[in-house]
N, C-alpha and C positions, 0 to 999 in steps of 0.2 A: 550546563544541558547541551547549548549547541557544541561544546567541544566535544560531549559525548554521543551526542549525532555524529558528527563528522566523523569520528573515529570507528565506529561500527560501520558506517556507511563504505571506509574505506579498509575494512576487514581486521582492525585489529580490535577483535573482540573483548578479551581482558580489560584492555585500558578501556574500552566503553562502559565495560561493567564497574572497573572502580570509580569512577568520573559519575558514572548513574548515583553509585552508592553514597559517594560524600555528596551530592547536591539532594539527594533523601536526606542525610541527616541533615545537612544545613538547612533546609525545609523544615524539619522537625525542629530544630534546634529553635528557628525565627519563627516560629509558628506561623509560616505561609502556606496556606493550603493548596494555592496555585504551583506553586514550586513543588510540595510536595506531591502534589497532583500528578502531574509531569513525569515525575520520576516514577512513579506508576507506570505512566504511560510507555515511558520508552523500555520499561521492563515488557509490557505487553507486547512492544513491537520488534523486541529484541525476540522473545518465546514464540511470536508466528511465524518468523522467520525460518525457525528451527522445528518448527511443525510441534511444538510443545503447544498445543490449545488450551488444555486445561489449565494451564500456567497462564496463558494469555486471559480468559476468562477471570481466574482469582484477581491478577493485577490490574484488570480494568476495573470490578467489581469493588476491590481494596481503594481503588482512584476515586471512585465513583464517590464512595463513602466519606472520604476527608477533604473530597472538593466539589461537592453538590452546588448546582445551581453555576458553575464556571463554566467558561468557555472548554478549558481541559476536559469536563466531562462529557462534550458532546463528543470528542473526538476517543473518549475512553469507552463509549457507546457503540460507538465505530469499528472499533478494533474488538470490542465484544462480539458485534456482528459478523465480523471476517473470521473467529475460530469459530461461531457457531455454524456458519457457511459450510468450511471444512470439514465441520466432525457432520453435516448434512441434515443441522436440526433447523430448517425451513422455519418453523414456528417460531423459534427463539430469535432467528435471523430479521423476521419481520417485529419481531417485540422490541430490538435493541438497536433498528434502525428508527420505528416510529418514536421509542424514547429520546433518541437524540437530534431526532427532527424536531419534536415540541420542542427540547429544551432550548435549541439554536433556534427557531422562531421566536422566542421567549427574550433572546438578549439582543442588545444593541448591535447593529452593522458596523465591525472591528474599523476601526480607522487607520490601521495597518493591516490590511490581509495580506501583505506578505511576507508579514511576521510568520516565524516559522511557527511560534507558539502562540499562536491564533486561529480557531476554526471560524472560516465564512463557510456559506451555502455553497461556494463550488468546490471546496474544500472534501466537505461532507456529498456530494454529488459523486467525488472520486471515489469515495470509501463504498458507495452505496454502487456502484459499478462494480467492483472488486465483489461484493454481494451476489447480485444478480447473476453475472458468469460464474459462479461456482455452485449456485443453485439451477442454473440451468433454466432462467430467463433470460434466454438469449433476446429478447428483442427491447427488454429494459438496457440490458446492457448495451447493447449495441447503441442505443439512442443516447445514452449518458456517454460512452467511449466519443461519440463522435460531436459531442457536446464539447468534451473536454479538448479535443484537436482543436475547435473552431476558435476557442478562448484561450487555448495556450499558444497560439500562432500569432505575431504580429501580422500587421497589413505589409509589411517590408519581409515578412518569413521567418523573421526571428523565432526562434523557440522560448518560449517565455519563462516555461518550464518542464524543465528534460524530462526527469520523471514521469511527471503524471502524464504527457504526452507518448512516453515508451509503453507505458503499461497500458493505454485508450488503445495502441496500436497493436500491444499484444492480445488484449481484449477480442480486437477486431480478426485477428488472425485465431484465434481459439475458434472463433464464431465460425469464420470462413473454413476451418479444420471440420469442423461437427456439420456443415451444410455440403460436404464435398467439394468445394474449391482448394485445391491444393495451391493452385497461382496464386491469388489471394493471400491463403494462408502464411506461402512461405514470404510471399513479396512483405506482409506486414512485419515477421518477424525478423526478415534480413534489415528492413528500415530500423527497427527495433534495436537491432545491435550495432548500429554505427555510432550511436549515443559516446560521446567523450566523455561528459559529467555523468557521474552513476552512483546510485547506490546497490553494490555488487548484491547485497544480500535479496534486495528487493528485485530487481533483473534476475535473480536466480529463481526464487519462487514463482512470478508469474509467469517468465521465460519456459520453465519445466511443464506449466501447464500448457500452455502451447505444443511444447515438446510432446507430451506424451498422447494430446488429442492428434498428432499429424504422424506417430508412430501406430496409434491404435488404428487409423483410418488407411493410413496410407503405408503400413509393413515395408513395404518391397521399393519403396521409393529409393531410389540414391541421393536424389535431392533433401529428403526428409532426412536419412542418415546426415549431410553435411551440414545441417542445421543445426542438428545435436551435437556436433562435433565444434561449431561456432558457438554455440552457446557456452559448452564447456571451457571454451576458450575465452570468451568474452567476460567470464565470470571468474574468471581465474588467473589474467595476465596483468595482476599488479593494483595498487589504489590508484581510485578515482576520487572525484568529490562532486558527490551530488547538488 
């Protein structure tokens, strides 16, 4: 499962899907609902970064069916909410987030929240930030983004969770662009692109939202055009590890 995630992060799409399929088969053969659920979650993640939102929802719901009441089901609710947000269905976004939050609150706090295959409250808030940004609730999106940046920055300035922090910075960039603050929007965007450990699909997906917001709000800015090209370079310049 982890190998499949790393393969997808580094742009090896076919290898990642083959690895995911192998994990799914192993989970089914072993009768392991959590493993099977995470294999469906990987499919939903692959699909959302490719803009296949109906597939995201199908995979998320299939995973919830095979692994109800488990940590993976929380993340599947979040992926479903993210897909509904990108489809503009605010009602279903709220329903999916509420379902995920209720389930999360019923589970014990994880002993190892740094485990990639565990969902803790901070991770769920990270997904909620994504949804709020997409449905245009800038106040809630900003609140979550600033809290994520605070929690992912160690006292010595070390970045504890690179991609969470990057997506929070890009969220603040989108909000700044919407409010007409070009300087702040570009600052957040340029800062996000300096990351060395990155998930290319996720960086491109959220970075493209900022790119679009900037080009819509400031179509004649040369700095905006430079950011557009910088984003394209940052997401195609070879493999990185998230």
